[in-house]
C-alpha positions in Angstrom: 16.9 -15.2 36.2 16.0 -13.2 38.4 13.7 -13.3 42.1 10.7 -11.9 41.8 9.7 -10.8 45.8 5.2 -10.2 46.1 4.2 -8.7 49.0 1.0 -10.9 51.0 -1.1 -7.4 50.5 -0.7 -8.4 46.2 -3.2 -11.0 46.9 -5.8 -9.0 46.9 -4.9 -7.0 43.6 -4.9 -7.9 39.9 -7.5 -8.6 37.0 -8.2 -12.2 38.6 -9.8 -11.3 41.8 -12.1 -13.7 43.3 -15.0 -11.6 44.7 -18.4 -12.8 45.7 -19.7 -13.8 49.1 -17.3 -15.2 50.9 -14.1 -13.2 49.2 -14.6 -9.4 49.4 -13.2 -7.1 47.6 -10.2 -5.4 50.0 -11.0 -1.9 48.4 -7.7 0.1 49.9 -5.3 -2.7 49.1 -6.5 -3.3 45.4 -7.5 0.5 44.5 -7.3 1.0 40.7 -7.5 3.4 37.9 -10.8 4.8 36.4 -11.5 5.7 33.1 -14.7 6.5 31.5 -16.0 4.0 29.0 -16.9 6.4 25.9 -17.1 10.1 26.1 -21.1 9.6 25.9 -21.2 7.6 29.3 -18.7 9.8 31.2 -20.4 8.6 34.3 -19.8 5.5 33.6 -16.1 4.2 34.8 -13.8 0.9 34.8 -10.7 0.4 35.0 -8.5 1.8 33.1 -7.1 -1.6 30.8 -11.0 -2.8 30.7 -12.3 0.5 29.8 -10.0 0.4 26.7 -10.6 -2.9 25.3 -14.1 -2.6 25.7 -14.0 -0.1 23.9 -12.2 -1.6 21.5 -14.5 -4.6 21.6 -18.0 -2.5 21.2 -15.7 -0.8 17.9 -15.0 -4.3 16.5 -18.9 -4.8 16.2 -20.7 -1.4 15.5 -22.2 -1.8 18.9 -22.5 1.7 20.2 -25.3 2.7 18.6 -27.3 -0.8 20.1 -25.8 -1.4 23.0 -25.8 0.8 26.6 -23.6 0.9 29.0 -26.0 0.3 32.1 -24.0 0.0 35.5 -19.6 0.1 35.9 -17.5 0.7 38.9 -19.6 1.3 42.3 -18.8 3.0 45.1 -18.9 1.0 48.6 -21.5 3.8 49.6 -23.5 3.6 46.3 -23.6 -0.3 45.9 -24.7 0.3 50.1 -27.9 2.3 49.0 -28.6 -0.1 45.6 -28.6 -3.3 48.2 -30.9 -1.5 50.6 -33.6 -0.3 47.9 -33.6 -3.6 46.2 -34.8 -4.6 49.7 -37.4 -2.3 50.1 -38.6 -2.6 46.5 -38.6 -6.0 45.3 -37.8 -8.2 48.8 -34.8 -10.2 50.0 -34.9 -13.4 48.3 -34.8 -11.1 44.9 -32.0 -8.7 46.0 -30.1 -11.7 47.2 -30.3 -13.5 43.7 -28.8 -10.6 41.9 -28.0 -7.5 44.0 -24.5 -8.4 46.1 -24.0 -6.6 49.4 -21.6 -3.9 49.8 -17.5 -5.2 49.9 -19.0 -8.2 47.5 -20.0 -6.3 44.7 -17.6 -7.0 41.7 -18.8 -3.8 40.9 -16.6 -2.2 43.0 -13.4 -3.5 41.7 -14.0 -1.4 38.3 -13.7 -4.6 36.6 -17.5 -5.3 35.9 -19.7 -3.8 33.5 -23.7 -4.2 32.9 -25.1 -4.0 29.7 -28.7 -3.6 28.1 -29.9 -3.5 24.6 -30.7 0.0 23.8 -34.2 1.1 24.3 -36.3 4.2 25.8 -36.5 1.7 29.6 -34.2 -0.1 30.9 -34.0 -2.4 34.0 -31.1 -1.1 36.2 -31.2 -4.4 37.6 -32.3 -6.7 35.4 -31.0 -4.9 32.1 -32.6 -7.0 28.5 -29.0 -8.1 26.7 -30.6 -11.1 24.8 -28.4 -13.9 23.2 -29.4 -12.6 20.0 -28.2 -10.4 17.2 -25.6 -7.4 18.6 -26.2 -8.8 22.1 -24.9 -12.6 21.2 -22.1 -10.9 19.0 -20.7 -8.8 22.2 -20.8 -11.8 23.9 -19.5 -14.4 21.0 -16.4 -11.7 20.8 -15.9 -10.6 24.3 -13.1 -13.1 25.5 -11.0 -12.0 22.9 -11.3 -8.4 24.3 -10.5 -10.5 27.7 -14.5 -10.3 29.4 -16.2 -13.5 30.1 -20.3 -13.7 31.0 -19.8 -13.6 34.7 -23.2 -15.5 35.8 -24.0 -18.2 33.5 -26.8 -20.3 33.4 -26.9 -23.9 35.6 -23.9 -21.9 37.4 -26.1 -20.0 40.3 -25.0 -22.6 42.9 -21.2 -21.9 42.0 -21.5 -18.2 41.7 -24.1 -17.1 44.6 -25.7 -15.3 41.6 -28.6 -15.8 39.9 -27.8 -15.9 35.8 -27.2 -12.1 35.2 -26.5 -12.3 30.7 -26.0 -8.5 31.1 -23.0 -8.8 33.4 -19.6 -9.0 32.1 -16.3 -9.3 34.3 -12.7 -8.1 33.3 -10.1 -10.9 33.4 -8.1 -10.2 30.5 -6.4 -12.5 28.1 -5.7 -15.7 28.1 -8.0 -16.1 31.3 -10.9 -14.8 29.4 -10.2 -17.3 26.6 -9.3 -20.2 28.7 -12.7 -20.0 30.8 -14.7 -19.4 28.2 -13.8 -22.7 26.3 -13.7 -24.8 29.6 -17.3 -23.3 30.1 -16.8 -22.7 33.8 -16.6 -19.7 35.7 -14.2 -17.2 37.7 -14.6 -19.3 41.1 -13.9 -23.0 38.8 -11.5 -21.6 37.2 -8.9 -20.3 40.3 -9.4 -23.8 41.9 -8.2 -25.3 38.7 -5.2 -23.4 38.3 -3.8 -24.9 41.6 -3.5 -28.0 40.0 -0.7 -26.1 38.1 1.8 -25.0 40.7 4.5 -22.8 39.9 8.3 -24.9 39.3 6.2 -28.5 38.8 3.8 -28.0 35.9 2.0 -24.9 34.1 -1.1 -25.2 32.2 0.0 -23.7 28.6 -2.7 -22.1 25.8 -1.3 -21.2 22.4 -2.3 -18.3 20.7 -1.4 -18.0 17.6 2.6 -18.9 16.9 3.0 -18.7 21.2 2.6 -20.8 24.2 1.5 -18.9 27.2 1.9 -20.4 30.3 -0.3 -20.1 33.7 0.6 -21.2 36.8 -0.7 -20.5 40.6 2.1 -19.8 43.0 0.4 -19.8 46.9 1.1 -17.0 49.0 4.1 -17.4 51.5 3.6 -15.4 54.9 4.2 -11.7 54.1 6.4 -12.3 51.2 6.5 -14.4 48.4 9.6 -15.1 46.1 10.0 -17.0 42.9 12.5 -17.5 39.9 11.3 -15.5 36.8 13.1 -15.9 33.7 13.5 -12.3 32.8 13.8 -12.2 29.3 10.1 -13.3 29.6 7.1 -10.9 29.3 5.0 -11.9 32.4 1.7 -10.3 34.4 1.0 -11.6 38.4 -2.2 -11.3 39.8 -3.5 -11.7 42.6 -6.5 -14.6 43.3 -7.9 -12.7 46.3 -8.3 -16.1 48.2 -4.7 -17.8 49.2 -2.2 -17.2 46.6 -1.1 -15.8 43.0 -2.0 -16.7 39.2 1.5 -16.0 37.1 1.3 -15.7 32.7 4.1 -15.8 31.5 4.5 -15.5 27.4 6.4 -18.2 26.3 7.7 -19.2 23.0 6.2 -21.1 19.8 7.7 -24.3 21.4 6.9 -23.6 25.1 10.4 -23.0 25.9 11.5 -20.4 29.1 
């Protein structure tokens, strides 16, 4: 066993950070390494691992010829400009449904991508990404590569954003698969994981012959300590709220 010490600032960094109207993005803490999604779309950037997996997903469905990358990472300044321009052109009611305020946009994290079916004219705010054809094929395989449809229909009261079938968010595996299987949002998932407090019980996810254990660690002041098995691979992400999500890859029997 080994003791892991997690600084409090890491609450605001990682693949599972919840960024919405209530929880702002902490840009200076959660800075990420960016990369273009592909050579042809060099102006569309994502967090490096998200970009790699998005590219692999596109390769797996041969989607390059039919799907366009509309918007990836945005600077705070760009988000300010988009928000202001939408207010001027579309009004406040429309903008608050479809455009997040600066520092409350997932696009600033580098973990979100807007997609559209390739066509001569693509709406930047609401690109067409239907539940059919290649778009639905992408949607059906997204969780396998760590992506979720972030703003599903019927969950507007929870996310605070209107239904956006074109907006996908990288959260990584197994979290994308769990969220997709449960039919919940990231808001609901972060809340759900608090039932699985580290050291008491964990949520087990079975993948092939391996069990993956997911648990919640509440932030404890300036530094949070936890004991981990040094023989097991693991990852830790902040939730951008009040703690961390621990993911441990265990053996097929669930043993640590």
